[in-house]
Structures are given as structure tokens and as C-alpha cells.
Steps between C-alpha positions, in 0.01 A plus 500: 500500500517839685404675172200269452386562858526875451290482192246283672464745786456795265155642502331520171289797437137437417334788318126514485436842353399738229696744292607839641791400722551123478275271312166517315218320666185637363373803327120546431428736217129574463439643150184571316598564142784260441822637346319819397430598855485885526725680747354508845268789576707584809819425654507193738328571832810321649835381363747363738576278797193360695673604824409865396128414498301605809166339433581201272647156562605217275410151624656169404182300519125552478443391853740754658326732753452848355470814713207723525484797271803376306539396135611140459660362175565144410651374169546140416852551361681468822304193607552347158887534540481346840302206376748451215788495741307258720364259240727529197841545670495374861220260435394523867327745731727799581581571857698797647686528837257630759205407292392853406123542454538626140693186399240273653226690336664479164536119540141465604356726220356344185731502200351778276695395176226271371245785524697753292494495122815346376549786263524749796741311737863395477653311791851350551724383773852370497875559567700769337779244455262306285416795281157595647560879422572438145199280475280758656620769260466284189148381604384849579626628164279247326192523735505875561709652223427865605611447852844630600736228590529460883828593661653309789758737659726331758372150425750225604590198279353264761184700566163339454227698339116470508347736246145567386379768256123561469364740232132498469308711236128588521385675185170688529316448179373857525666769700327682783467871531736712707301674777530880471408546859675380815383171667483567872649186667419443875764271645469249794566786755239732350739739331406628158731536202424621143616237249530460117257241367349340190175329416147582377408843628185680604512703181511182292143396584293346223799456271792271434295188526774279353732604782228458755470131405869430556507494886315216675328578844566166664339607834331802665322552835490740792707431815398579854582866451283506188809556287522322157705189494579376155730272300586619135692327227633811313481324162325165468652446150872497603690167451678321659510745795241698677519791754229526766430774756286449818365778725484320839596514858852405614568146645807376681676362185489524133404126478184576716415788281526298184293220655236755591491633150473144347216410742312816412537448122396129535181582690411821309165515329586426140441798289441476124836385363665686787373841390728787432428860584154648461437794275574754778717299730847638604821308534807682638833344590812676627808505276796305633862508382780396733831316520646350815791291612435280812746297698369209721757588768340246736678216314811661358808376657328196643665156447319198354469195708351257254722226358563641147576858597635444864760760592405728211323831568262740332704799387233703323122456509368780286186575300447788263135584401392737221137548471281730281125538481342777288264550216767453239364621164326767315151595586210350316270677253156589633204273432135591475310553822182356624238638728451255785571631845570216743657564836888492441735291709836647577775236488746757638821352658543796730566310828706194581479215255655179380666454158620178356621353181462132396481266213130456410367181653809449723457437865778734624581859388859612438477853609289630794490847659296640777477879469416679818730799456544730200882470544542303173216667305552788266409840635262737316662746260286754324491440125796642325722506808796260475 
């Protein structure tokens, strides 16, 4: 009887996390040429623990407040694991001792899983005693055979694991050009930084018309400061995923910025088949390569109070994100030139902008990033310099 009571009082570790130290919860890999992806043009702008970042924050939900002049990053992998633990394992809303705001926000947030292509997302939740780790490893080897098997160092036999892995690939049908000049980015505080970038450059005018037809200009207008605001789908032909960039002013949350973009696109004057770039328009986008590990320390160590998990606690709540955005590919051959001379538009992402990835036609994206600081953007290196 005493032994049974001792076991009953023993706290079971609940691990909601992602590779690195404990458990894998979600990795987003943005690729543009499939398995033949060339080596990155530069080393990651950042590779490490999010606590070492000075101007970037990872948020658990889209409605989390974001700070002025700070980057904000949200990935659906952590929320997907939470919803799996909630709906598939506990089968009831999750509650933590002290009702931390992050836990309440996660419960309130819409489940993103239905809005992510099934080929991109794997989610599982269960007890280690019941073989959840073996199941995760077997499933991943079949679903994502090139992914390294996740390690679970220190995991206890009675631990409960909520795991999500998200790998999204957007393949540009035609690669963009690498910019041979620095892109001068002005951050939210007015500081300028020279960045590496890709796109369709000034010197490419009146050429490369097949490439110019690939991006879709979903919205463009001038704001109160007479600066261009625009929303650009970088390649209208990609399936099932798309990547969209929006030059806009910051709002209090990522959710409000997404709503603003959707409203602008919905009310925009419909151009002919959502026109691409004109013959002398310019499109320049900063290169981004980064890897980070983030711990949601606000809920680690907190005990559950709901019936199914009562007395158990979250041991690890971790999310790893790997993101890459570049031109990815060889330059195109030149096409013939014409002689029209319209006024060019410069779709240049050289000040704070929003980036998101989503399944085409879905109501909810699975990766959103507000970029107000160059901290996670690749800095300019003269050609030939490693």
C-alpha cells in the first residue's frame, strides 16, 4: 500500500519540446530547391539560444504583444504540440498552477493543424511507458526519411511527451538573382545596416520577363509618410505553400498585422491577374539564414491542475526553429530587351516588414515573422569574401 502511494505521489515529467536538449517540438526548414538545395551563400546570421538575442523574441501565440523595434517570430509547431497534448492525450483544456498567461493564450488560440499541409506536419502525444518515443522515431523515419532521429536525453520511463515536427518547403520555379550591391536596411530605430539580398535588380531592367511574372503584387499604396506599402507573393506558382512579404507599419501583435494585410489584399484594386513586376521594376529582399533554440520558461516547472494531468508538471517546453530565405539557384540567361520606359516601382524590403508562410487558401499561416531589426538578417559581404 505504501509503495502504491509513493508511486501515486511521484510527479510525472511532461515534456513539450523540440530537439537540442530534450525533445523535438518543431523545426521549420524553408527550402527553395528541394533536396538539391545549394549551400547557403553565407553562414547563419544567428545560431544559438534565443536568450542571446538582443532584438528578437519568440512568441507562443499570434496575439502575444510584441515590443517596438523588436523582431517577433511565431511558428505553429509549438502550438500544434500543445493542442495535441490537450485534445489527443488529456482530452480536456489544459490548466497550469497559477494560470500563467502563456498557457491561457495557448488554450485560447485556434488549432493550426488543420491549416498546415499534412505532408509538412507530424504531431504526436503520449506516455513514454506506452512507447511514444519509439512511435515518433518510426513515424518520422517514414514521413521525413532525411531527418535525423530525435534524441531524448534524460527522459524518464513515465514521462509524457508532446512532439511536433514541421518541415515546409517552398520551391521557387525560377531562382532570383543575388544582389551584387549592399541593401541598406533602416530598422525601426532609424539605424542603417548593409545587408545581403536577392531579387530582380536595377541592372535587370527590360529583361528576364519569365522571372518578372513569378511574383504577384497583391497590394500596393502609399502610407501617410508617402512610403510604399506593398504585399508580395514571392512566387505565385508554388504549391501547396506560399511565402508572402508585406512592407507595412508595426501593430501591437502579429495577429493584427496579419489581419491588416488580409484586409488590404481583399480591398485592393484588382490588377490584371495580379500583375508581376513591370519591365523596369525592382524587387529586393534580404537574405535570411538562422537557427535558434527557445525555451518557454514561463511554463516550465509548472504543475497541471486539470483532471487528466493533475499533479504532473511541464519539465521542458522548447522550440527549435531553422529558417532560410535566399535566391537558391543559378542565375537565369538573359532575354531580349524592349524599349518602353515606364516609371519603375521599387519593391525594396529595406525597412521593417512582415513575412509569413501558409498553405495556399488556408485561413491561418504556420510561420510568421515581423522583422524590425537586422539581427537575424545576413550582413553584406563583398563578392568573393567568405
